[in-house]
Each structure stands twice: as C-alpha cells, then as structure tokens.
C-alpha positions as CSV (number, residue, x, y, z in Angstrom):
1,M,4.7,17.4,-19.9
2,L,6.0,14.5,-18.3
3,K,4.9,11.3,-20.2
4,A,3.9,7.9,-18.8
5,A,6.4,6.4,-21.1
6,S,9.1,8.1,-18.9
7,F,7.9,5.3,-16.4
8,S,8.1,1.5,-16.4
9,F,6.3,-0.9,-14.1
10,H,6.9,-4.6,-14.1
11,T,5.3,-7.2,-12.0
12,Y,7.0,-10.5,-11.2
13,L,5.7,-14.0,-10.3
14,V,5.4,-14.5,-6.6
15,H,7.1,-17.7,-5.3
16,E,4.6,-20.4,-4.3
17,R,6.0,-20.0,-0.5
18,L,4.8,-16.5,-0.5
19,K,1.7,-16.6,-2.5
20,P,-0.5,-17.0,0.7
21,F,0.9,-13.8,2.1
22,V,2.0,-11.5,-0.8
23,K,-0.2,-10.0,-3.3
24,K,2.2,-8.7,-5.7
25,I,5.9,-7.9,-6.3
26,W,7.0,-5.2,-8.9
27,T,9.8,-3.0,-10.0
28,F,9.2,0.8,-10.7
29,E,11.6,2.9,-12.6
30,N,11.6,6.5,-14.2
31,T,13.9,8.2,-16.5
32,A,12.8,11.8,-16.0
33,K,12.7,14.3,-13.3
34,M,9.2,14.6,-11.8
35,L,7.6,17.9,-12.6
36,N,6.5,20.5,-9.8
37,S,3.1,20.5,-11.4
38,D,2.6,16.6,-10.8
39,L,0.9,15.9,-7.6
40,N,3.0,12.8,-6.9
41,L,0.1,11.5,-4.6
42,I,-0.1,7.8,-3.8
43,A,-3.5,7.2,-2.0
44,P,-4.0,4.4,0.6
45,N,-5.2,1.0,-0.6
46,G,-5.2,-1.1,2.4
47,E,-1.8,-3.0,1.8
48,I,1.3,-2.8,3.8
49,K,4.3,-2.3,1.5
50,M,7.9,-2.9,1.6
51,I,9.9,-0.8,-0.7
52,I,13.7,-1.1,-1.7
53,S,15.3,1.9,-3.4
54,Y,18.0,0.2,-5.8
55,R,18.9,3.2,-7.8
56,N,19.0,6.7,-6.6
57,G,16.7,7.9,-4.0
58,M,13.3,9.2,-3.2
59,R,11.6,11.4,-0.7
60,S,8.2,10.9,1.1
61,T,5.8,13.2,3.0
62,I,3.0,11.6,5.1
63,G,1.3,13.4,7.9
64,N,3.5,16.5,7.5
65,I,6.6,14.3,8.1
66,D,9.3,14.3,5.3
67,R,11.6,11.5,4.9
68,D,14.6,10.8,2.7
69,H,15.1,7.3,1.4
70,K,18.5,6.9,0.1
71,E,19.8,4.3,-2.5
72,N,19.9,0.6,-1.4
73,R,17.7,1.4,1.5
74,C,14.6,-0.5,2.3
75,F,11.4,0.8,4.3
76,I,8.1,-0.4,5.4
77,I,5.1,1.5,4.7
78,G,2.4,0.8,7.4
79,L,-1.4,1.0,6.5
80,H,-2.4,4.6,5.9
81,T,-5.8,6.3,6.2
82,T,-4.4,9.4,4.2
83,S,-2.5,9.9,1.2
84,G,1.3,10.4,0.8
85,I,3.4,12.6,-1.6
86,M,6.3,10.8,-3.1
87,D,9.0,12.5,-5.2
88,W,11.7,10.4,-7.2
89,D,15.2,11.2,-8.3
90,M,15.9,11.0,-12.1
91,N,16.7,7.5,-13.2
92,Y,15.2,6.1,-10.0
93,G,14.6,2.3,-9.5
94,S,12.8,0.4,-6.8
95,I,11.4,-2.8,-5.9
96,G,7.9,-3.0,-4.1
97,V,6.4,-6.0,-2.2
98,E,2.7,-5.6,-1.4
99,F,1.4,-7.9,1.4
100,K,-2.0,-9.1,1.7
101,P,-3.9,-7.2,4.4
102,F,-4.5,-10.4,6.7
103,A,-1.0,-11.7,6.0
104,A,1.6,-9.0,6.7
105,C,1.6,-10.0,10.4
106,R,3.2,-13.3,9.3
107,F,6.4,-11.4,8.6
108,F,6.7,-9.0,11.6
109,K,7.0,-9.5,15.4
110,F,5.3,-6.5,16.5
111,P,1.6,-5.2,16.3
112,L,1.1,-3.7,13.0
113,I,-0.9,-0.8,14.5
114,E,2.4,0.6,15.7
115,I,3.3,1.3,12.2
116,R,-0.1,2.7,11.1
117,N,0.3,6.1,9.3
118,N,3.9,5.9,9.2
119,I,7.3,4.6,7.5
120,Y,10.1,2.9,9.1
121,N,13.4,1.7,7.9
122,V,13.6,-2.0,7.7
123,S,16.8,-1.9,9.9
124,E,14.6,-0.4,12.7
125,L,12.1,-3.2,12.4
126,L,14.1,-6.1,11.7
127,N,17.3,-4.8,13.3
128,Q,20.4,-6.8,12.1
129,R,18.4,-8.9,9.5
130,G,17.2,-5.6,8.0
131,T,20.7,-4.3,7.5
132,E,22.0,-7.5,6.0
133,L,19.1,-7.3,3.5
134,E,20.1,-3.8,2.4
135,D,23.8,-4.8,2.1
136,Q,23.3,-7.9,0.2
137,I,20.8,-6.4,-2.3
138,A,23.3,-3.8,-2.9
139,E,25.9,-6.2,-4.0
140,I,23.6,-7.7,-6.6
141,E,23.7,-6.2,-10.0
142,E,20.8,-7.4,-12.1
143,V,17.5,-6.0,-11.1
144,S,15.9,-9.6,-11.5
145,G,18.5,-10.9,-9.2
146,K,17.5,-8.4,-6.6
147,V,13.8,-9.5,-6.8
148,E,14.9,-13.1,-6.5
149,F,16.9,-12.4,-3.4
150,V,14.0,-10.3,-1.7
151,Q,11.7,-13.3,-2.3
152,K,14.0,-15.7,-0.8
153,F,14.6,-13.3,2.2
154,L,10.9,-13.0,2.7
155,A,10.5,-16.8,2.6
156,T,12.8,-17.1,5.6
157,Q,10.9,-14.3,7.5
158,I,7.6,-16.1,7.7
159,R,6.9,-16.7,11.3
160,S,6.1,-20.3,12.3
161,D,4.7,-19.0,15.7
162,A,2.1,-16.7,14.0
163,E,-0.7,-18.9,12.6
164,S,-3.2,-17.8,9.9
165,D,-6.3,-16.0,11.4
166,S,-9.1,-17.5,9.2
167,V,-11.8,-15.1,10.9
168,V,-9.8,-12.0,9.9
169,E,-9.0,-13.4,6.6
170,F,-12.7,-14.0,5.9
171,A,-13.6,-10.6,7.1
172,V,-11.0,-8.9,4.9
173,N,-12.1,-10.6,1.9
174,R,-15.8,-9.9,2.5
175,I,-14.9,-6.3,2.9
176,I,-12.9,-6.2,-0.4
177,S,-15.4,-8.2,-2.3
178,T,-18.3,-5.5,-1.3
179,S,-16.0,-2.6,-2.1
180,G,-16.0,-1.7,1.7
181,L,-19.9,-1.5,1.7
182,I,-20.7,-4.5,4.0
183,K,-22.2,-3.2,7.3
184,Y,-20.2,-3.8,10.4
185,G,-23.0,-5.7,12.1
186,T,-23.6,-8.0,9.1
187,L,-20.0,-8.9,9.1
188,S,-19.8,-9.7,12.7
189,S,-23.1,-11.7,12.4
190,E,-21.7,-13.7,9.5
191,I,-18.6,-14.6,11.5
192,G,-20.3,-15.1,14.7
193,Y,-18.2,-12.5,16.7
194,S,-19.5,-9.6,18.5
195,T,-18.5,-6.4,16.9
196,R,-16.2,-5.7,20.0
197,Q,-14.4,-9.0,19.5
198,L,-14.1,-8.7,15.7
199,N,-12.8,-5.1,16.2
200,R,-10.0,-6.3,18.7
201,R,-8.9,-9.2,16.7
202,F,-9.1,-7.3,13.2
203,T,-7.0,-4.6,14.6
204,E,-4.5,-6.9,16.0
205,V,-3.9,-8.6,12.7
206,V,-4.4,-6.0,10.1
207,G,-3.4,-2.8,12.0
208,L,-6.4,-0.8,11.4
209,N,-10.1,-1.5,12.7
210,P,-12.7,-3.0,10.2
211,K,-14.4,0.6,9.6
212,E,-11.1,2.2,8.9
213,F,-10.2,-0.5,6.6
214,S,-13.7,-0.6,5.1
215,N,-13.4,3.1,4.2
216,I,-9.9,2.8,2.5
217,I,-11.4,-0.1,0.3
218,R,-14.5,2.1,-0.5
219,F,-12.3,5.1,-1.3
220,D,-10.0,3.0,-3.1
221,R,-12.5,1.8,-5.9
222,I,-13.5,5.3,-6.7
223,F,-10.1,6.9,-6.6
224,R,-9.0,4.1,-8.9
225,N,-11.7,4.8,-11.4
226,M,-11.2,8.6,-11.4
227,K,-7.7,8.3,-12.7
228,T,-8.1,5.2,-15.2
229,G,-11.1,7.0,-16.9
230,N,-13.8,4.6,-15.6
231,F,-15.5,7.0,-13.0
232,V,-18.9,8.0,-14.0
233,D,-21.0,11.0,-12.5
234,N,-22.8,10.0,-9.3
235,E,-20.9,6.6,-8.9
236,F,-20.2,7.8,-5.2
237,Y,-24.2,7.4,-4.5
238,D,-23.6,3.7,-3.8
239,A,-20.7,4.2,-1.6
240,Y,-21.7,7.4,0.2
241,Y,-24.6,8.8,1.8
242,D,-24.6,11.9,-0.7
243,Q,-22.4,14.1,-2.5
244,S,-21.2,16.1,0.3
245,H,-20.3,13.0,2.2
246,F,-18.2,12.0,-0.7
247,I,-16.3,15.1,-1.0
248,K,-15.5,15.4,2.7
249,H,-14.1,11.8,2.8
250,F,-12.2,12.5,-0.3
251,R,-10.7,15.7,1.2
252,N,-10.0,14.0,4.3
253,V,-7.9,11.3,2.4
254,T,-6.2,13.5,-0.2
255,G,-6.3,16.9,1.2
256,M,-8.2,18.2,-1.8
257,T,-11.5,18.1,-3.5
258,P,-12.4,15.4,-6.1
259,K,-12.9,18.3,-8.8
260,R,-9.4,19.7,-8.1
261,Y,-7.8,16.2,-8.3
262,I,-9.6,15.3,-11.6
263,E,-8.3,18.5,-13.2
264,S,-4.6,17.7,-11.9
265,T,-1.9,15.8,-13.3
266,N,-0.9,12.7,-11.2
267,V,1.2,10.5,-13.5
268,A,2.5,8.1,-11.0
269,A,-0.9,7.2,-9.7
270,E,-2.0,6.6,-13.2
271,I,1.0,4.2,-13.7
272,F,0.4,2.4,-10.5
273,Y,-3.3,2.0,-10.8
274,S,-3.4,0.9,-14.4
275,N,-1.2,-2.0,-13.3
276,K,-3.4,-3.0,-10.3
C-alpha cells in the first residue's frame, strides 16, 4: 500500500505584497508511483489555483476531459463545482499557488467565470508572459529559488486597474465563516444589495454565483473531516436537509456515495487536507 511518507507537502511564507491576494504557496512531491486502487480525487475547495510542474509530469481528468501536464509547464485551475482526478509520475514535483476567492481577479484580465470547471495552460491566459514564466522557472535549479521567482512574478502581475471589491470580499468571508450555511437573503440584507445585484457582482469577481460558492464551502467542511478522522455520524444534519440530500450532493460533487468514499483510499487528499 502506498504510504503517506511517499509524499511531502511544504508551505512557504507568502510575500507581503501578495498576502492580500494569495492564501497559500506550497510544494508537493512524491517518490512513488500512484496505485491504481487510489482514487487520486481532489475535491473543490473554492480557490483558484496555479500549478507549476517542475519535475516530471501529471495528468488530470475533470468533466470527462483528460489533460496531460508536462514538466516545466504551468496551468490554472478555475473554480470547480465537481471533483477532479489527478495522477502523478514517479518523482513528481510541483509548486502550487492558491488565490483567495475574492482576489484572483487582481491577476487576470478576463472574467473568471470563463475558466469555471476548466484548466488552462498559463500561456493561453497570459500569452507571452506565461511562456516566459515557464521558461525562466525551468532554468532555476533549486526549488526554493523557483518558489521565490513565482512570487516575484505574481507581484508584477497584480492589476492596478482592478480595485478590490469590499462587498464581494465581505460576502466571501461571511460564507466561509458560516461554513456556507448563511442564507442568500440574509447575506444580501447585511450587505445592502438586492440578491440580483449581489449575484451579478459576486459572479464577476469570484467566477461562481454565491449559491454555488456556498455549496462548495459547505461540502468542503464535511469532505475535509471525512478524510482527517474528524467526521462524526449525522454531522451533515446541520448543513443539509436530511441524509438523502447530503448523499445526493456528495455524489454530484465526487461521483460516488459517502460510504464508498470513506471505505476507499485517497492518500493525496489526506496529504492536502491535513495541511490546510
């Protein structure tokens, strides 16, 4: 059986310039081939991610679309409402950047809804700048040096023409602080927006509407607890109408029942969620 010791997950201090916009920067490495019995399932957590494969490659499947991510290539994972399957080569290494939900728009000049439920190479989204990023990272030998370069690159990408949206930031933080349980009407009343106004602005900035984002955050809490040993029977009752509602939502996101997932092996998810 593949052991968690075959993986390493290391986080880095985020530069002061990036702290308002970036939640976490990490490196992920494995020294063993993934087993066929491992689900390799990564569930959505409400954050847009940038991944740079700096040693060997990986493959991803999201929405029945298979992609091959080669060494020294960088890709952006848009906000997802369903889970993805990841498979890494032996001796794989990558850098990951997780953007705060209300802040990813400060780095990209296109509506984030355009990359919803999708993955794009950074060269497709940032054109020449994206290609230069990949080429320059490939020339740096030390992993810490690669991470440092990525942080400096992102600092230069912060858009001065895209102001922070305090309304959306407040809405995102309220949804997260309530584990996705705050009512849509309550949220719009607290902000002083109509539900239609909030829906439009939230979708423009985040890439999903408030209901979709709330569903992800609500699911994330339970999914995290299921693989870190903190899940208790009937925990879903404060987040879902009943057990059948919970099972239906879980199946929609992961493609399987909670029972099957609990009985399965998903080492990668355990590594990522234990370091959240």
